[in-house]
N, C-alpha and C positions, 0 to 999 in steps of 0.2 A: 515216222512209222510207215512201213510199206503198206500200200493200199490193200494188198491181198491179206495182210494180217489184220488190218482194220475191219475187214469184211467177215471175220470169223463169226460164225453162227448167224450171219445175215442171210435171209432167204432170198436167193437170186433167181431171176427169170431169164435174164440175158445180160451178156457183157460184150461191149465193143471197145477194143483197145487193150492196152497193157495194164495189168495190176501190179507189175514189178516197178513201181515208182514210189518215191517218198512223198508222203502227205504231211504238210506242216501244220495245218489247222482244219477244223470242221466247222461249218456254219450253215444255217438255213436262212440267213439274212444276207441278201446279195450285196448290201452296203458294207458288210464286214469281210467280204472276200479279199484275199491277198494272193500273191503268186504262190502256187503250190497247195491251194485249198481244195478240199472236197466240199462241193456245194450240194446240199440236199434240198430237192424241190418237193415241198410238202403242200398238198392241196388243202386249203383252209376254207373256213366258212365265209370269210370276207375276200381273201386274195388267194390265188393259186400260184404257188411257188414256181410252177413250170414256166410261167410268163417271164420269169427273171433269169432263166438259164442263159440267154444271150448276154445279158449284162454281167452275169457272174463270170462267164468265159472271157469277156472283154477285160474284166478286172484281174484275170490271171488264174482262175480256177483250172486245175489240171484234171479234175475228175468230177463227174456229175452223177448223183444217185437220184433216181426218179422213178415214178410209177408208169409214165408214158414216154417212150423214146421220141426225141425230136425227129421231124421228117428229114432234116439235114444234119448229119454228124460232122463236126469239125475235126480236121486232122490234128493229131497231137493231144486230143482230149479223150479220156476214157469215160465211157457211159455205162452205168450199171442200172439195170431195171429190176425193180422189186415190187411186190404186190402191195406193200404197206410201208411207205417211206418214213412215217413217224415211228413205227416199230423198229425199222432198220436203223434209224438214227440212235435209238436207245442202245442197241448192241454196239454200234460203231463208236458211240461216245464212251461206253464202258471199256471197249478195247483200247481206244486212244489214250485213256487215262490209267491203263494198267489194271482194269477190273477192281477198282477200289472197294466196292461193296463186299467182295469176297474176303477182304482183309479186316472186316469189321463185324461186330455183332449188330446188324442193322434190323431195327424193329419198326414196323409201320403200324400206324393207328388210323382206322377209318370208322366212319359213322357220321350221323348228322350233328349231334351235340357231344361235347366232351373231348374232342380230339386234342385241342390246344392244351387243356388242363392236363390231360393224360400224358402227352409227350413232355410237357414242361416238368411235371412231377417226376417222371422217369429220369429226365436229364439231371434234375437237382438231386434226386435220390442216389443215382449211380455216382455222381461226383462226391456226395457225402460218404459213399461206401468206398471211396478211394480210386475210382476209375477216371481216366481221361475221356471226356465225352463231347459229342457234337449234337446239336439240336437243329431241326428244320421244321419251322412252324409258321402259322399265320402271323403271329406277332413279330417274330424275328428269327433269324438263323444265328447260331452261336457255335464257336469253337472254343471250348473252355470259357475264359472270361471275355473273349473278343466277340462283340456283337456285330452282326452283318445284317443290314436292313433286308426285310423280306418284301417281295412284290407279289408273290403268289403263294397260296397254301402249299402247293407242291411245284417247284421250279420245273422248267423244261429239262429234257434229259441231258442236254449239253451242259447247262449250268449246274444241274444236279450232280453229274459225275465229276465235274471240275471241283465242286464244293466237297464232295466225298473224298476226292484225291487230296485236297488241302487238309482234311481232317486226318487222313492216314499219315500224311507227312508231319503233322503236328503231334503224332503219337496217340491219337484217339483209338480206343478199343471198342467203344459202344456209341451208336448213333440212333437217335429216336426222331422219327419224322411223321408228320401228318401225311396221309394219303387221301387226296380228295377224289370224288367220283369223276371229276373232269380229268384228273391225271390218269386214271385207269383207262377211260375211253380214248383219250388222246395219246396213249402209249408212253407217257412220260416216265413210267417206272419199268419199261421194257429193258431187259438186260441186267436188272439189279438182282442181287442174291440176298434175300431176306432171311434172318435168323428166326423171325417170328412176326405174326400179325395179330392185332387186337381189334375186335369189333365192339363199339360202345352201344349204339342204338341206331334206329332209323325212323325218321318222320319226314313229312313232306318238306322238300326244299329243292331248289335248283331245277324246278320244272320248266323254267325258261330255256334251259339247256337240254334237259333229258326228255322233255315233252310229256312223258307219262311216269307215274310212280313206279310202275313195273320196270321201266327202263332204268330208273334211278337205283332200284334194288339190284338189278342185274349188274350195274356198274360197280356197286360196292362189293357184290359177290365175286366179281371178276378179279379182285385183288387176291382173295383166298384161293380161287381157282389156279392162280399162278404160283402159289407158294410151293417150294420144294419139299420133298419127303422128310428131310432132316429138320425142317422148321416146325414151329408150333403155331397153331391157329386157336387163339383164345377168344371166346365169344361170350357176351352177356346173354344168358339163356332166359332172363326175365323179359327180354324183348321178344315178341312173338316171332321175329324173323332171325333170331340168333342162330338157330340150328340150320335155317335155310342157307346161311352164309357159307357153311362148311359142308354142304351136301356133296360137292364134287372135289373137295380138296384132297390132296395126297399127304398134306401135312398132318402132324400129330394133333388131334382134336382135344382141346381143353375148354372148360367152362367156368364161369363165375356167376354167383347169384346171391341175392338177399332173401329170396323167397322159396327156393327149392333146393334139392340136392345138386351139388356141382363139385367140380375139382377144387374150387376155392369158394368156400361158403362164408358169408358174413352175416352179421345181425346188427341192425341199427338199434342202439339202446336209448340214446337221447340226442336231440338236436336243438342247439340254442345259439344265441348270438355269439357265444364264446367258443363254439366249435361242436364237433361231433364226438359222441361216445359210441364205439363199435366193439363188437366181439368178433375176432377173426382167429381161426385156428385155436379156439378155446382161450384166447388171450383178450383181455379187455384193454382197449387202447383209446386215448384221447387224441383227436386230430384238430388242427387249427382251421380246417375248411368247414364250411357250413352247407347244409342242405342234403336232402336225400339223393339228389343227382350226383353230388360229390362223394357220397358213400359208395356209389357204383364206380366212380372214377378211381377212388382210392383202392377199392377191391381189385379192379383190373390192373392197376399198377403193381399191387402186391403179388398178384398171380404171375404177371410177366417177370417180375424180379426173381421169384422162386424158380420159374422155368428157365431162367438164364443162369441158374446155379447159385444164387445168393442164399445166405442163411436166413430163414424166416424170421427169427427173433430179432436179428440185427436190422432186417428190412423194416419191421414194424417200429423199432426204436427210432430209426432215422426218418421214417415217414411222418411220425408224430410231430416232428419239429418243423415240417415244411409249410411255407406260406402259399396261398393261392397265387396263380399267375396274374399279371396286370390286367385290369379290366374284367376280371371274372369275380363277381360278387365283391368288388372292391369298395370299401367303406370310406366315406368322407363325413366326419361328424362336425356339426356346427357348435359354436360356443353355447348355444341355447339347447344343445342335445337333440337337435334334429338329425336323424340318421339318413345320410345320402348313400345310396348304393348304385354304383356304376357297373353295368353288366353288358356283355356282348350279345345277349339274347336277341337274335334277329330272325328266329323261326317261331311259329306258333307254339311248338312243344317246349322250346327253351324258355320262352316268355312265361308259359304256364308253370314250368318247374320253378322258376325264380319267384313268381308271385305266390305260388303255393307255399314255398319255403318261408317267405316273408309273413304270410298269413299265419303259419304255424308258430312262428317266433313271436307273434304279437301277444302281449301279456295283458292288455287292457283295451282301452278305447282309442288307441293310436290310429290315426288316419294312414292309409296307404295312398300315396299320390304317384301316379305313373306318367312319365313322359316317354312317349314312344313314336317312332315313325317307321317307314319302310323305304328301302333303297330303290332308286330308279333303275330302269333297264334290267330288272331282275324279275323273278317269278311273281306275277301280279295276283295269282290266285290266293296267296297267303295274306294279302293286305286286309280284306274284311275280317279274316279270322284273327289277325293280330289285334285289331280294334275290339273285337268281340271278347277276346280273352282278357284284355286290359280292363274292360268294363265289368266283367264277371268278378274280378278279384280286387279291384282298386275302388277306393271311395271317391277319388277324383281322377280324371284322365285328361291329359293334354296331348293331343295329336300334333305332331310336328314333322319337320324334314329330317331325313337321314340319308345323306349322300344321294341327292336326286339325279346326279349324273346328267344325262342328256334329256331327262323327262321334265315336264312341268311339275313343280312341287304340288301345285294345287290339284292337278289331275291325280297324283298319287294319293293325296289326302281325300279326294272325292271317292276313290276306290275303298279307302279305309272306312270312310263314313258309312258305307253300305253295311258294315258289320255291327254298327252300334245298335244294341237293343233299344226299343222305344222307351222302355221303363227307366233306362239309365241316361237318356239323352241330356237331361238337365245337368248332369255332373261332368259332361264332356265339353272341353274347349278345344278350339282349333287355332293354333298359332304357328304358321309356316316357318317363322324365324326361330331356330332352335335355341339361340341365345336368349330370346325373350321368353320362350317356353320354359326354360330352366329357371329363370328369374321369377316367372309367374308361380311355378311350383313352390319355390322358397317362400314367396309372399303368402301362399295359402297354408303353409305348414306351421304347426305349433310344436312346442317342446315334446320330444319323443315320437313325433310322427316320422314316417318313413317315406322318403322320396326315391323311387326307382327311376333311374335314367337308363333306358334300355336301347340296345341296338348297335352302339359303336364301341363300347368297351375300351380296349387299348388304343383304338385309332386316335390319331392326333390331327385329323384333317376332315374337312367337309368337301366332298367332290361335287363341283357344279360346272357343267358344260366343259368337261375335260380338264378343269383346273382344280388342284387340291389346295384349298385354303386352310390355314391353320385353325383347328378347332379341337378342343380337348374337353370332354364332358366333365372330367375331374377338376380341371382348372376352372371351368365355368361354375361348378358347384361351390368351389372354395371362394371364388370372387363374390358370388351371390350371397354366400353365408357371411362374408365380411362386410357386406353392404356396398361393394364396388360394382 
């Protein structure tokens, strides 16, 4: 593609050299430069891409897109200066791949909790309705039946547009993707054309990155600020910040609620271990998912499907048969009828939601035993809060490791300990080894007790010092239940 075509809609400050040249590839990684590449120098929090411009040129880059022009410009190389290289990369990537998002019904889902469940249900629902679909989520990316491993909640803009182009080539008409707050701030979604956006809820998370809760809210809101006029912006108005999200959007504003008037109104009739009973659009429907939080997820999915033109009755029929995504309130039952629940809950609000649901489902004197940890190199402010919530709702609590990354697991657990109320200290154990913590929970449990193993959900690894070691909470529960 000609460089000048690649720069369509890119905000330019200066150009040195010819834009009438063919570009064979785009990259922001100097190690992936090949002859004829456009190298994009992005200032990062750890490394500044501008430092690698000489290496990129040495490897054959014929054009450089940067925020600061080098002092010495090399002959035969075109230099393009822009105010925001990450944003420019989004538009360039979209141009390079033929604007794939414009050929799809692309729906983004943002919020603290419920993103993965919502996009996964939308993906499964629209496939059941007869559409060819793509999925971009924390758990995995998927093109119809083909599963593609996921490394980020939202991929970088180059990977994202390449993936969307694959989906177009495979005949997909609809794509459902999680939009993380990081992705908005880092301009990973720049240049994409969304058919709609959904807001689930917002609670404290990622303050290690955003620093303040206000900045986190602003990041989420930034997604809706970018939606085009022809798109829909569907928000949960039972969340106090639902309406804030769409204050400045030009998209069509739509709402969903279980508590007040809204475009899509639902009512929770019953919640049991066997699923949810809800009334939506005057129809009573049974769903296989469990918990009040999933009632919101289902209602948001229903609303989005209707806004995308699907027939409401058929949407409810197909939704009623869908299973929850992996690691989201996933049950593992022992031969002695101990109920194990594996859930990705890794924020205070998500943990509270899951434990409240388990408490409401409890029919007698069953114990709730919670195994929970907090990840390393992440928001440390939520650590004592997570321990406090576990102690408020569970009869026994085991604090353990959860992806310590480059932190000392004992230091993380020390932070969590600060949240243990004095009156519950006697029912709390601290076992840094997650394998041993799960086994201890099983030893403490009796028939019909509930063991919640929270924090990792679908993940099949434990990350320690940069190494991802195989670890699956579901496997660990099954092995412990079988006595191995």
